[in-house]
N, C-alpha and C positions, 0 to 999 in steps of 0.2 A: 932679674924676673923672679917672681914667687913662685915656687915649686907647686904644681898642683897635688892636691891630697887625693887619696883613693877614692874619698866619696864624691870629690868633684870631678873626677874622671869617670866615674860611673854615672854621674849625674848628667855630665856631656853626652856619653853614649845611650843613655836611655830616654832623654828627654829631647835633645835638640832634633827638631826637624830638619833643619839647615845643613846639618854636618856632612863633610865629605864622606862617602861611604868607604869602607873598606874593599877592594877590588876581591871579587870571589869569581868562582869557575862557574860556567854556565851562562845561558843568554840572559841579558837582561831586557827589561822593558822600558824603552827609553820614550816612546811616543806617549806625548803627554794625554790624547785623548784615548785613555787605555779601553780595552774591552770591556764589556759589560760583566764578564765573567774570567777568572783564571782559568776555566776549562776550555778545551778545544770546541770551538761549535761543531766542527764533523771531523769524526773519526773513521779514516779508510772509507770517505765519501758517504757515511752514515751519519745522520743527525744525532747529535750527543744531547739527551735531555737533560743533563747535569746542567749545562750552560743556560737553559732557560731558566732552570731552577734558582741559580745564582744571579740571573739578571732580573728576576721578578723578585726576589728576596734581599737582594744586596748583600751588605756585611753580615746580616744575620743568618745567612745560608751557611756560614762555617760554624755555628753554634747547633746545628740540626740536632735532634733527638728523635729516637725512632717512635714513631707514633702509628697506630693503627690506621687503616684508610678512612675509617669512621670519623675518628679524631681528626686526622688531616683535613678531611672535607668539611667537618664543623668550623674548625678553627679558619679556613680559607674561605668559607661564607661571611665569617665577619670581618675579614679583609676586604672581601668584594663591596660590602656596603658602605666601607670607607672609601674605596676607589671611586664608587659611583657619587661624585659631589653633587651633583645636580639631582639626585635622588628620583631619577625618571625611569628606574629599573634596568638601564642599559649602561654597560660600559663601553666608552667609545674608545677610539685609537688616541685621541687627545688625552683622555683620563688615564688610559693605560700607560701612554708616554710619561705623563706627569708623575704617575706612581713610581715606575723604573727609574726615573731622575731622581725622585725622592730619596729611595732606598739607597741609590749611588751616592747621593751627596750627604746623608746624615751622618756618617762617620766623620766626615770632614769637618761639619759643623760641632761635633762631639769633640774633635781634637782642638778646635779653636777655642772652645769653653774652658776645656780643661787647661790648655797652657796658658791662657789669658789670665786664669785664676791663679795659676802655679806662679806666674812672674809678677802679675800686678796685684801683690799682696797689700797694699794700702787702697786697693779700690778705686784708683783716681781714672779720670776719664781718658789719661794718656800715659802710656808706659814709656819713660825715658831711656835711650840708648845705654847709658852707663848702668841703671838698675837693671836692665836685661844681662848686659854684659858682665858685670860682677857678679851676679847670681848664676851664670852659667860657667863663665870661665875664670872666677876669682879675679886675681888682679894681674892678669896678663896685659904686658905694655902692648897695645895695639900698633904703636908706632915704633917698635923695636923691630928692626930688620933682623931676619936670621938667615939671609942669603939663601933662601930655598924658597924657589919661584914655584917649583913644581915638587909634588908630592913623588917621592919614590914608591915603586910600586907596591910594596908591602909595608910601607911606614906612615903612620899617623903623624900629622903636624898639626898641633891644636892652633898654632899661629895661623896657617894658612885656613883652617876651619874659621877662624876670628874673623881673618880677612875677608873671606867670602861672606860671611854674615853681616859683615859691616857694610859690604856693596850692596847686598840684597836690602838691608835695612834703609839705606839711602835712597833706593829705588822705589820702595813702599812709601817712603816718607813724601808724601804728596805736597804738603804745606811747607817742608823744609825746616821745621823746628827741632828736628832730630828727636821726635817722641812720636810714638805710634797711637793713633786711636785704634779700638777694636778691629774696625773694619780694615785700617792700614795693616794691622798686626796680622790679621787673615791673610793678606796680600802676601805678606812677609813668608808666612808659614807655607802656604799653598800658592806659590807663584804661578802654578801652570793654571789657576782658576782665574787669574787676572789679566785682563788685555795687555794692560801697560807693564806687566812683569815678564811678559814672553820672552822679550830678548835676554833677559838676564838669566833665564832658563836655558836658552840656547848657547849663551856664552859658557855657563856651568858645565854643560854638557861636552861642549868643544874642551875645555879644560881637563875634563876626566877622561877623554879618549885620546887626545892630542899628545901622545907621550913624548914626542921630540920637540914640541912647542914651536913649531913653524905656522902655527895659525890655520891648519888645515888638517883634514883627516885621510890618510891613505886607506887603502883596502885593506892591508895588515892590522893597522889600528882598529878599524871599523871591525874586524873580525877577533881581534885581540880583546876587545871590549865584551865579548859574548863567548868567547871559546879560547881554552888553552890546550895546545896538544903537548902531549907527552912526548911524541916523536916516535911512539911504539904502536899506538892503535891506528887503525884507518880513519880517515877524516868523516865526521858523519854527513849524512845526506843532507841536513838541514845547513849545515855550514856551506856545503856547495850551493846550494839555494840561495844564502845570503850572498855569497860572492857573485851571484848572478844579478841579486838585487841591486846591489852595490854598482856593477857595471851597467846594468840595463834601465835603472831608475833613480837609484840616489845620486849619481855623479851625473847630472844633466848635461854639462858641457864636455864630458868625456875627455876630462884632463887627467884623469886617475886620482882625484883629491875630491873631497866634499868641502866646500867653503862655507862660511856663515848662512849664506843664504839656502844651500842645499840641505845644511844640516837642519835649518828651519822647516823646510818644506817637508823633510824626513819627520821630525818630530811632532810638528803641529800640523798634521794632515787637515786640509780642508773640504768642505762641501760633502760632509758625510755626518749622518745623524744616527749614533748607534742605537739611540732610545727608540727612536721612531722606526728604524728598521725592525727592532726586535718586538716592539708593540704591532707592528704590521704583520709579523710572522706569526704571533701567538694568535691573533685574530684569524689569520688564514687557516692555523692548525685546528681552532675551535668552534668558528662560526658556521654551524649546521644549515643554517638558512640562508647564508651569503648575503646578508643585509649590512655587512661592515660594522657591526657593533655585535656586542656579547651580552646575552642575559645571564642572571645568575645561575640558572640552571645548565645553561651550556658550558659555563666555567667549572661548575661543580661535577658534571659529568666527565668532564676531562681534567679532573683535579691534578693528575699524576703528571701533565705537562706543566703545571704550575708549582707543585710541591713534591712530586713523587709520593712515596710512601712514608715520608719524613715532612716534619714540619718544625720550624723553628719557634722559638718564644715569642710567639705573637703579641702576647700581653704588651712587650715592651713596644711593639709596632703601633700598638692602638693608643697605647697612653701617650705616646709621643708624637702622634700624627695629628693633634687638635690643630695645627696650623696649615696642616696639608689642603 
């Protein structure tokens, strides 16, 4: 097998969206339909406004610059005009939900466009597996076995990464020609967004957590994926809560383990629409006349709920929102 160069190793670590992650201390977010914000929605039973700011602004919230209330309000007004798609002077729950979904999904499309351009240098309609593999992994022989079915806890295995990518590629390749269209490539990169890829994500999750390779997840493996004790400190309260979650909700048949279906129920929760719930919450907070829709004045009067005393680079959101 050809040795990887330093450049190739760095390339894999920085570009690959499907590489097996290095284990880290601290809790991991395994649920596919992740929250609309990295912030806690409530802190000590008190509503956290930062959650609403990130839900409303999406990834752009991370690049907030300090602005005066006047400038925040002015820029928010421009955004409100964009959200009001039918130009009737009101922002409905549906329009607000659409905006929240847009801000949450925009970074995914950006990533797809960037990686498609990075790998599909010849600008063809389809990207063959061999071209993708050679660019990312060099000339690793994907058929060469290294007798390492599982990753050691602190060890990277590029052959294992390649094996996982190969399996995910085949699942995304709906017509079976070993080359992906841009739409298929999107499913490959962001399998959590494609219904036909959900089982692959569940399988990958189980492989990450199931350290003894018995095809099921014990409570020790479940907690070990999120927390590593040094044996010296007291177990945090959230760890105790997670153990209770495992016993009471995750392990539905009470056999002490999570099997494939139980893991699937955990990481792919059903029947809850985060964007709609957040849109409903924002309207509740701002709708002074209780008509279930917001005027521009109502929104601007409560600008702090949407953007606080800061605002992101709204120019980017405006120029890229033509398709909204």
